[in-house]
C-alpha positions as CSV (number, residue, x, y, z in Angstrom):
1,M,-9.2,9.5,-10.5
2,S,-9.4,12.8,-12.3
3,D,-7.5,13.2,-15.5
4,D,-6.6,16.6,-14.4
5,R,-2.9,16.9,-15.3
6,R,-2.3,19.9,-13.2
7,R,-1.9,17.6,-10.3
8,H,0.6,15.5,-12.4
9,C,4.1,16.1,-13.3
10,V,7.0,14.2,-14.8
11,F,10.6,14.2,-13.6
12,F,13.0,12.8,-16.2
13,T,16.4,11.5,-15.2
14,K,19.0,10.0,-17.7
15,H,17.3,6.7,-17.8
16,T,14.0,7.0,-16.1
17,E,10.7,8.9,-16.0
18,Y,9.1,9.5,-12.4
19,H,5.4,10.4,-12.9
20,L,3.8,11.9,-9.9
21,R,0.4,12.9,-8.7
22,D,1.0,15.6,-6.0
23,A,3.7,14.1,-4.1
24,E,2.8,10.3,-4.9
25,C,4.9,8.4,-7.5
26,V,2.2,6.8,-9.7
27,G,4.3,5.7,-12.6
28,V,7.8,4.9,-13.5
29,R,9.0,4.4,-17.1
30,D,12.1,3.2,-18.7
31,R,13.1,6.2,-21.1
32,S,14.9,4.0,-23.7
33,S,12.2,1.4,-24.1
34,G,9.1,3.3,-23.1
35,A,8.0,0.4,-20.9
36,W,6.3,1.1,-17.6
37,M,8.3,-0.4,-14.8
38,L,5.6,-2.2,-12.7
39,Q,8.0,-3.3,-9.9
40,H,9.9,-0.1,-9.3
41,A,10.6,0.5,-5.7
42,A,9.5,4.2,-6.0
43,L,5.9,3.3,-7.0
44,R,3.3,4.4,-4.5
45,L,6.1,6.2,-2.3
46,L,5.9,9.8,-1.5
47,A,8.4,12.5,-2.5
48,L,9.8,14.2,0.5
49,A,10.0,17.6,-1.6
50,I,8.6,18.6,-4.9
51,P,8.7,22.0,-6.4
52,E,5.6,24.2,-6.1
53,V,5.8,25.0,-9.9
54,P,6.6,21.5,-11.3
55,E,8.1,23.0,-14.5
56,S,10.6,24.8,-12.3
57,E,14.2,24.9,-14.0
58,A,15.5,24.9,-10.3
59,W,15.0,21.0,-10.3
60,I,17.5,20.4,-13.0
61,G,20.5,18.5,-11.5
62,Q,18.8,17.8,-8.2
63,R,17.5,14.3,-7.0
64,I,14.1,13.2,-5.8
65,H,13.8,11.5,-2.5
66,F,11.0,9.1,-2.3
67,W,10.0,7.8,1.2
68,G,7.9,4.9,2.3
69,R,7.4,2.8,5.5
70,D,9.6,-0.1,4.3
71,T,12.0,1.7,1.9
72,D,13.1,4.9,0.3
73,V,14.5,5.7,-3.2
74,L,16.9,8.5,-4.3
75,T,16.8,9.1,-7.9
76,S,19.8,10.1,-10.2
77,P,19.8,13.9,-11.1
78,V,16.8,15.3,-12.8
79,V,17.6,16.3,-16.3
80,A,14.0,17.8,-17.2
81,V,10.7,18.3,-15.6
82,G,7.4,18.6,-17.5
83,R,3.6,17.4,-17.6
84,P,2.5,14.1,-18.8
85,R,0.4,13.6,-21.9
86,L,-3.3,12.8,-21.2
87,D,-2.7,9.4,-22.7
88,E,0.0,8.6,-20.2
89,V,-2.2,9.5,-17.2
90,V,-4.6,6.7,-17.9
91,D,-1.6,4.1,-17.8
92,Y,-0.5,4.9,-14.3
93,V,-0.4,2.0,-11.8
94,S,-2.7,4.1,-9.5
95,Q,-5.6,3.5,-12.2
96,A,-5.7,-0.2,-11.0
97,R,-8.2,0.2,-8.2
98,A,-9.4,-3.4,-7.9
99,G,-9.3,-6.6,-10.0
100,M,-6.3,-8.4,-11.5
101,I,-3.7,-6.1,-13.1
102,F,-1.7,-7.2,-16.1
103,E,0.8,-5.8,-18.5
104,N,-0.2,-5.9,-22.2
105,P,2.3,-6.0,-25.0
106,S,2.2,-2.2,-25.5
107,G,3.6,-1.9,-21.9
108,S,0.6,-0.1,-20.5
109,L,-1.5,-1.2,-17.6
110,K,-5.0,-2.8,-17.9
111,S,-7.4,-3.7,-15.2
112,S,-9.8,-6.6,-15.2
113,L,-12.6,-4.0,-14.4
114,P,-14.8,-3.0,-17.4
115,A,-13.6,0.4,-18.9
116,Q,-17.0,2.0,-18.1
117,S,-16.5,1.1,-14.3
118,L,-13.0,2.9,-14.4
119,A,-14.6,5.9,-15.9
120,Q,-17.1,6.3,-13.1
121,A,-14.7,5.5,-10.2
């Protein structure tokens, strides 16, 4: 995965952050605890419509509708839109390409693959 954050945006709701790469939800985080929500239903689903300009103020107050084969998710209203920090991008669920995934005490994801292999993938 590229660390290019121009493909990534974050939609903030009252309690949750939805991190997207293009239209795919690649990370969901609880805003109060800062913990990544590894079992959230929106993960790996596609947003039906996202703004062309992710920072668009037009999204404030609207909801994001994620769609998948077996389920769909409708978020609560968006309160802010932004770009992720670079250190957040490497914690996304989508970074786990192979191997066993576990959550470490900091709340971020790690893969059983060596770090060098992830950088080359």
